[in-house]
C-alpha positions, 0 to 999 in steps of 0.5 A: 863573308861572301855569303853574308854580303849576298844575304845583306844585298838580298835583304836590302833588295827585298826591303826596297821592293817592299817599300815600293809595293807599299807606295804602289798599293797606296797610290792604287787605293787613293786612285780607286776612291769612288762616290756611291749614290748616297754620296759616301766615299768607299775604297776599292780593295784589290784581293788577289787569288792564287791565279794572281801568281804565275810562273813559266819556263821556256819550255812550258807556258804560264801556270799558277803556283800549285799549293794542293797537297799531292803525293808528287809534292811529297816525292819532290820536297823530301829531297834536297834538290826537289826532284823525284828520286825514282830511278836513282838511289842517293848517297848517304849525305844530302848534297852528294851524288845519286847512283842511276838505276834506270837509264835516261838521256836528254835528246839534245846536242849540247856539248858540255863539261858536266860530271855525273856526280855534279849533275843532280843539283844543277839548274839548266837554262830550260829549268829557270822559272820566270814570274808574273805575280800581282803582289810580291811573293816569297818561296821558302824550301827547307830540308835538314841534313846531317850533324846540324846540316841544312838546305835552304832556298829562299826566293823573292819575286815582285812585279814592279808594274804590269810589264816588269818582273824580277826575282832573286833566289839564293839556295845554300846547302851544308851538311857534314854527313855521318861518315868521315870526309863527307862534307857537302857544301852547295850554293846557288845564286839566281836572278831573273827578269822579264819585260814586255811592252803594253801591246806585247809586241816586244818581250824580254827575259833573262837570268844570271846564275852562279852555282857551286857544288863542292864535296869532300870525297872519301871514296867509300869505307875501307872495311865493309865487314865493319858495316855489314856485321852490325858491330855496335862499335861502328854504329857511330859511323864516324869511327869507320875508316874511309879510303881518302882523306883531304880529297875534294871536288869543286864544280862551278857553273856561271851562266848569263842568258838573255832572250828576246822576241819582237813581233813583226806582223800584227793581227788583232789586239796584242797578237803578233803571229810572225815574230823574230826571236833571239836567245844569247847565252854565255857560260863558264864551267870549272871542275877541280879535283885536289888532295891537299892534306895528306898523301893518299895511296888508295889510287896509287903510291908516290911512284904513280903520281907527278909532283910527289914531293909537293902535295900542294901541287896535287890538283887538276882543273879543267874549264869550258867556256861557251857562247851561244847565239840563236836567231829564229823566225816564229809563226803562231796561229792561235794555240793550234800551231807554232813553227820556229826555225833559224840559225845557231852559232856556238863558240866552245873553248875547252882548256886545262889550267896547266900541263902536268906531263909534257910527254903526253900530247895534251893540248892546253886548250881546244877551240871550236866555232860551230854553226847550224840550224835549229827549229821546233814545231807544235801542232794541236788539233782539236785537243785530240792530237798534239805533235811536238817536234824539235830539231838541231844540226850543227857542225864544227872543225874540232867537235865535228857534226852533231844533231838531234831530233825529238818527236812526241805525239799525243792522241786522245782516241776516246775521252780520258784515254791517251796514247803517246809516242816518242822518237828521239835521235841524237848524235854528238860527242859525250861529255868532255869530262869523260873524254879528257882528263889531266890528273896528278895520278899518272894512270888517270892522265889521258886525252881521247884523240878524235872521239866518235860521236855517241849515237842514241836512238830512243823509241817508245810510247805509253798508254794513259787511262785516267778513269783507272789512274793507270799508265803503261809505258815502253822505251827502247834505246840503241846506243852506238859508240857508248862511252864509259869508264873502264875498270882502270877508270879510263875513257873507252868507247864500245865497238858494238851497240848497247841495247836497252828495253824498259817497261813501266807501270804506274797506278793509283788505287783509291778507296775512300780516304785510303790511297795506294800508288805503285810505280814499277819498272822492268829494264833489260840491257840486251846487248853489252850488259857488262858495259852498263850494269843496271838492275832489272827491276825498280819498284816503289809503293806508297800506302797513305791516308789523306783527310782534311782536319780542323774544319777543313783549314788543314789537310794531311797525308799519313803513310808508308813508302817502300822502295826496292831494286833488284841486285846487280853488279853496280858501277863504282863511284870514281871521285877523281872525275866524279863519274861511275866506273866499271868494277875490276876483276878483283872486285865483287860488289853487288848491291840491291835486293833490300827494301827501303821503308819510310813512314811519313806525315805530310800536311798542309796548313794554308800555303805551307807544306811540311814533311816529317819523315822517318827515313829507312826505319827498317835499317836496324832489323833487315840487315846491314847490306844496304849500299848506294854504290860499292863501298858507299853505304846508304843512309841509316834511319834518320828523321827528315824534315822538309818544308815548302812555304809560299807567302803571298803579300 
């Protein structure tokens, strides 16, 4: 019922907006009548181009909607979350998690309650798009799922006038999956607005978002031999027994965000080099795991649980409320220099919905008032040297000190040759989801007292050679107090550092209309490898043919995509906290060392891009030993359909 109300509201909103657009256009045409030298009246029509439709984020300037057919769009639009999946391996149903294959981190100091399993279909404040369109625009994104499952995103945006824009987007996903107890149900409602005065002195932008990422959790299949033997009886995956029934995880995030900027000192028309900026954010996050239908014994017997006689009581919920306000002063010198610095305040309140076991010293909530300084710098000199730097330092009583520094330098010593270097330093407590957990399973009921900050140093660089379409990159990571889930699915922090080195090579080769793109990554955990098992090699190669047809009115790509990673002792997905844990001594699961091959047709007609893809077409003849994580098989062969459609009216 709520979804129907949202849809009706959306339809009414778009109808009113379209009516307003028609009225505005009629007014524009009537006011643009001009008399020619012969005395006849003519009407001046406005003909928008692709440059009339732009969007921007807080971290990136305005850019036009790119409707060119490229391989990058194939990599993104084939996935339900519209992100390139290189470096991860998806689970066997859309709307589920991905297993990370390459180590990555965001250099920031934000404290959050974010399970790894819920992080792949979530928009951060830095991901939100704001729009500037001269006529109404609609964007549709579609992907099919399993058993009549679908993912559909519909976005409508409109400039009420040259100063005010709004957008509304609803993204819904529902897919049953091939295995039992695997239903995924995700939805996101996002509304944005932005406004500026005619002289650009005052700017305002903001959004409201509510996301729900809900999943049935089955903890994988019970008998892996039934899958690996290729037994015809179990080709129908519904017949395979799973480890959990009636288990569900729910994640909800709500965010209200408002940014404002006011020019203090002007210099020329619509130019204010000195300004004051304010950014306010209010967020609430809920994570719940519960089992309701039957009493599972996969994680323990009745004696291992609380409230064993009341199955409806088998749930646990944790919440985080966060208020953030930052006020900064900014200085801009054309597009050469931007400097911004100021103060930031943050209120955090982490809480449990109840206390399950009074004998364990669980405080029902933790509160912290945090204060600190923020700043960023962008320096661009003659387009040959560009430096981007961002820093933050905050302190509080409960969660102690945190800070980060992120520096990125780009140099162009010779035309079309680019050298990039980066240095990142971060110190903060890890995700609250790892540190604190209440569970009706006694052994998963824990509270980490006085956790140490997880400290990360990232150093690296890359060389991009445009004439040869080649990029070589290297990254080094050193992590102290690395936080992880051990074999018992309990939070631990390492006593010694964890070191990682990564080397990547990306290249595109073209011969006439044939293209070969390769992306290779070597990775080695050189210290404490047992705490973060990862494959040493991840590779992807795509061979395709691209050409225009139908008198250049359409364009297509036809090719084969292959994905591979080396064998490794992967972590196990733990549904109670939606994190990955280490394998125990009695487990011996290795995944990888199998190719995943897809054949695809990717074509564009006007402003519609369509993907028809036979995913994992080699699954029936290369052996049934393909897993996304231990006990969780990767997908069998499936027909994947992806559509991205822009409608400019």
